[in-house]
N, C-alpha and C positions, 0 to 999 in steps of 0.2 A: 504493501500500500504505497502511495507516495504521499510528502509530509501534507503536499495540498488534499490531498482525498481527506488524510487523517484531519486538517484542521478546519472542514465540511463537515464531517461528522462531528466533531466534537463541539464546532460553532453550535450547529443544532439544540446539541444538549444541557450545553452550559447557559447562564441566567447573564444578564449584562455584568451583574458588578464580576461575577467569574472572569468571563472577559478582559474587562477592562482591568484587571488586577496582572491578569497574565499578561496584556499587551505591551501595559504598563512596566513591569517588571522587566521583559524585553529590550525594551526603550533605554534598559537604566545606564548601556557604558554610550549611548551614541550622547557626546556632549555637544548642549546647543549655550552654552558659557559658563561662569564660576559663577555658582548660588548653589542654596543648597535645596532638599525637600523638605515638605512641610515635616512635621513631626512625626514620629512612628505611629501616633492615634490617628494622625489626621489621613489627608489622601494621598496615597503614595507616587499617585499620579500629576502630581502639581509641581511643579521646578519652580523656585523662587529664585530666577534670573537677577545678577547684577548690573545695572544701573550706571554707568559711566560719570552718571551725575551724582552719585549716592541713590543708598534705595532699590528696589528693586520693582521687577514683574512679575507676576506668577502666571508661569506658564501650563497650559495643560501641553503636558508631553508623551505622547503613545504612536505604538507599531499599527500600521492599518494591519500588516500581518507578521506572524514571527511565522508561518512557513514558507520554508528556503531550499534552492536548490543550491547554494552555493556552498564550499566544505570551508570556511574561514574556519581556523584552528584555535582563533581566540575570542570566538563570539559563539555568546548563548544560543545563538538560535541556528545553529550551522546545519546543513542536511545529517541525519543521518543518527542526530543528538536523542536520546531518549528522554525527549523532554514534552509539553502540553504544546497542542498548536491549537491555534484559533486565527478568528478574524473579524474585524469589522467590513459591512457594509456601507457604502461611501456616506448614503441618505442617513443612516442609524449614526455615524461619529460624527459628521456633520449639526443632527441633533441635539448628542450628548454633548457637544462643544457649546453649544447655544442655551441649552441649557446648566450649564456649571458659568459661560458668561452674563446670562441674566441674574444668576443666585451673585455675580461680583467674588464669585470664587475664584477665576483666570481672568485675566488682561489678551492673551496671546495665546497662539496655537504652533509646537516644534511638531512637525509631522513626519515620519518616519515610516520604513517599512523595510519588512525581508522582504525575497525577491521569490515567488513561488509561480513556479513555472517559467515566465518570463518576460525580462526586466522592463522591457515598453509596455507592456500591459498590466503590469505590476503601476507602473511609472501612472498608466490613466487611471487606474483607478483612486491613486493619490490624488490627480489634477480634480478628478470627479467630487473629491470634499471638498476642496476650496473653491470650484466652484459654483457647488449647493453654497458654502458660507458665504461667497463675496455677491452671488447674482440671487439667491431667492431669498438668504435673510440679511441681504444688504450691508454683512459685517466688513467693517474699513480697517480694521484694527492688525496686527500684527501677526503675522505669520510666516515662521520658518519653514522653506520645504525642501525636504532632501530629493536632490536628484540622484538617481539609481545609477551606478555602474553599467554600462552597456545600452542607457534609454538611448530613444532616436532625439536627433536634434529640433525635430520642429514640436516633440513633448517639453525638450528644456525648453524653447520657446517659449510655448504655453506658459509653462512655470514662471518665468522668467515675469510674464506679463501679471501676474495674479501674488506673487510670495513678495512679501516684504524684505526676504532674505532666503539665499538656495544657499545649497552645498554639496558636495560629494567626499565622500570622505576616501583619502588616499590610501590611509593608515602604515604601509610602510615606505621607505623612501627613495627606493629602485626596484626596479622590476626581478632581479635576483630575490630581495628581500621579500618581497610579496607573493614570491614565487613557491618560500617557504612556508607562508600560510596559507594559502589559496591553490590548489592546480587550477581553478577555475576562469579568476578576475585576470584580465587585462590592463597592466598601469596606464600604456600610453593610447589603449582606442577606447575601454571602458572607463577609465578616470581620469584622464587628463583633455581629453574631446569633448566632453560634458561641460570640462572647466573652461576651456576656449571659447565651447561657444557659446556659453554664459555669457566671458567679457566681451565678445563681438555682439552679441545680443544689446547687454548694457551701452556697450560704447555708440551703436547705431542708433539706439532710442531714449534717449535723454529720461531719465526720471524713474527709468524702470529698475526694480530692487533697489528702493534705497538704502537700506542698511547692508547691502553689498553679496559679497560671495565670502564663503568661508572651508576651512577642511579639516582633519583630525588626522593624527599621526595614534598610532597604541605604542605603547612603547614599551619597548624591552620584550617584544613576542618574537622578533627574527633575528637576532643577535645582532643588531644594528650598533653600528656606534653614535655619540652624540654629533661626530662630525658628520654622519651622513645625514642626521635629523638639518641639522643647523645648516649645511649646504642646501637641502631640499626646499628650509625655510624659505631662506634668501630667495633662491631663484623662483620658489611661487609667487612673493610678491615680486617682483622682476617680471616675470612675463604673464600673471595672469591680476595681479594691481589686487589679490586678494584683501579683504577687511582683516579680516582673522585667521590665525592660523591655531589652532586646541591642541590641547596631547594630554591623552592619558595611559596612566600608569597602565602596563598589561597585571591583571590579577588571572588565576588558572582556573578555568571552568571547568569541574567535575564531568566525567564522560567526555573530553575533548583530547586531541595527540596532543597537545601539550599542558595537561593537567599537572606533569610531572615537572614543569620548568617554574622555578621561582617566579612569585611575583618582583617587579621593578618597586624599586623604594619611591615611595611616593615623594621624597627632593628631587629625585633625577628629573621627574615630573615639575616641579619648584624652579628648578635651575634653568630647567627650558625654557618658560615661561620666562624668567627674569631675561635666560637672552633673545629671547622673541621681543618682550618690551626693549632692548636697548637696537632693534635690528628696526624695529617699527616706530617707536617713537624717539627714542635719543638721538637716531642720524646716525648711530654708529655702522662704519662698513662691515661688510662678510668679513673682510680681513682682520679688520681690531677683532672682532667677536670672536674670529676660529685663535687671536690669543690664551681665550679663556680657557682653551682643551689643553691636556696633558697628552704625552706622547703616545699615548693609547686611544687616543679620537673620545675622551672621556670630560666630561666635564665636572669639579671636583664637589661633589658633597657636601664639604665642610665650608665651604670658602663662594660667598658672593663673587659673581662673574665678572662685573663691573670692579671688584676688588684685584682680582685677580688679574685681570688686564691693564689696569693702575700700575702696577707692580713690573710688570714687563715692561714698563714705557716710561723710567724714571726721567728721560729725557721734557715731557712735557711738564713737568711738576718741579716745584710747586706753582702753582698756578695763583695771579696778583688777585685776588679777589673784587680789587675796585677798577681794574681796568682791560682785564680780557675778556674776550669776545664770549658771546652765549658758549657756541658749538666747545669751546675750553671749560669752561666753568661747568655745564651737564657731565663733564667726563670726569669731572670730583665724584668719587666712591661717596653717599652718604647727602649727595645734592639731585634733587629728581626736577623735572621743567619747571613742574612748579614754584621748587623754590628757587631754583635759576632763575627766572623770569623777574620772580619778586626783589633777586638781589638785583638786577639789569635796573629796577625800576627805583629801589634804595638809593644805590648808589650817584643818582642821577641828580637828587638832593640834597644828600650829604655822603661822606668818607665814612665806610665800613672800616671800624676800629678796635673791634670787640669779637670771640667767638657767643659772649649772651647774646649781641645782635643778631648774628646768623639764627643760633637757638632760635630765637623766636621768627624767623621766617621758616621755620620748620627741618632746616639743617640738621641732620644729626651729624653733630660736632665731632661725637670723636670718631668717626671714620673721617670723615672730612678734615681734620685738622694735621694729620700730616702731608696733605697733599696739595694746600695752601697757604697764602702769606699775606699779609696787610701789614700797613706801617704801627710798627709799637709792638707786633706780635711775639712773645716771649719763645723762649724753648722748650720751658714749659710744656706752653700749649700747645708748641708742633708735635710732643712729644708723645701725648696724649694718645692711649692705647685704642684699639678697635674694638669698638661692640663685640657680642658674644657673635660668632661669623654666621647662626643658624639664623639671626633675625632679620627680616627682610630690612635691606635696606633703602628701600624704597617708601619710609611713615610717612612722609609727605604727600605723598599721591601713588599709593599700591595702585597697581595695575590694574586696571578693569578687564574682567574678560566676561564682561557682560556680552549679551546678542547685537549691540549694537555700535 
């Protein structure tokens, strides 16, 4: 019996709550931003995605179906795995979302799916759900729509015309790494082509997909190094103009081919997000970022990559806090884009002459002190020790992993 046939039989026997629980659980590993699920006692299908301006947006995060023809070894929905299969019809999924929306439990939708039978056919079902929401229910809010690997260009274009954000998960940084995870996925034709089409469609029709295009890597499943992921991330930003790249630390799935592969450390995921922040927001070049890698191509889990990069370029420091350009100031550990702009504004009216002044601008002075200079700065100030390495250096402007 195929996964799809099994899904149809079980769907008839399951009530709405059972299906919702099954299909929300199956969507757990598909990232839509940094945030948290509602408490366990509440609805597991509601995901509170962090907003870049603060606060959060509750999203209804769900699979259209968890029946799958793909054998992705990292995935809870992989073909052949002994798990309950189910699906939603487009009309009932749209109706369910609107019921949650009217009750003010959610503000937007994150719709993804496994691929049952064929990618384009499943993509059509997802598009039908979105079309019902947009045209029948007149919902104009946020919808993040997954583009399924292998879906046709016309379906990708239809999705771009209705969704607030689109994404297709790359999962692995190279074809060789992806081949270790799946025998059926094609990185170039199945995954990168939809990315390319989405960019072309958005470029040709301004205003489509206002929240842009994203992708995701599974970290630690295919034996890839951080160098592999960082190089691919930089290339994706350059070629496809992605809004975000997300990283999901691998967790072994019982009953999968990789169940004996140890979980990736959560700190590895965190360090990759810090590097992504340097590339995307701080304006670091890919060459600069590679300075954070060790001889094995890995990021140090015990040290912020920005600190590592600064220590490997001693000729750039100390930076004169009162005269240096923005690009130099933002490269100082402990100073993020927000505090760098505050420094630029403050020094136009008066000289910055104390660490206390910088501290009021939300500079992490114990990190910044060894890398900066101002008139009257004492040697004791310069020799301040770093804060604990595992503390995020971007206190003033912690990276937003939100869906916007």
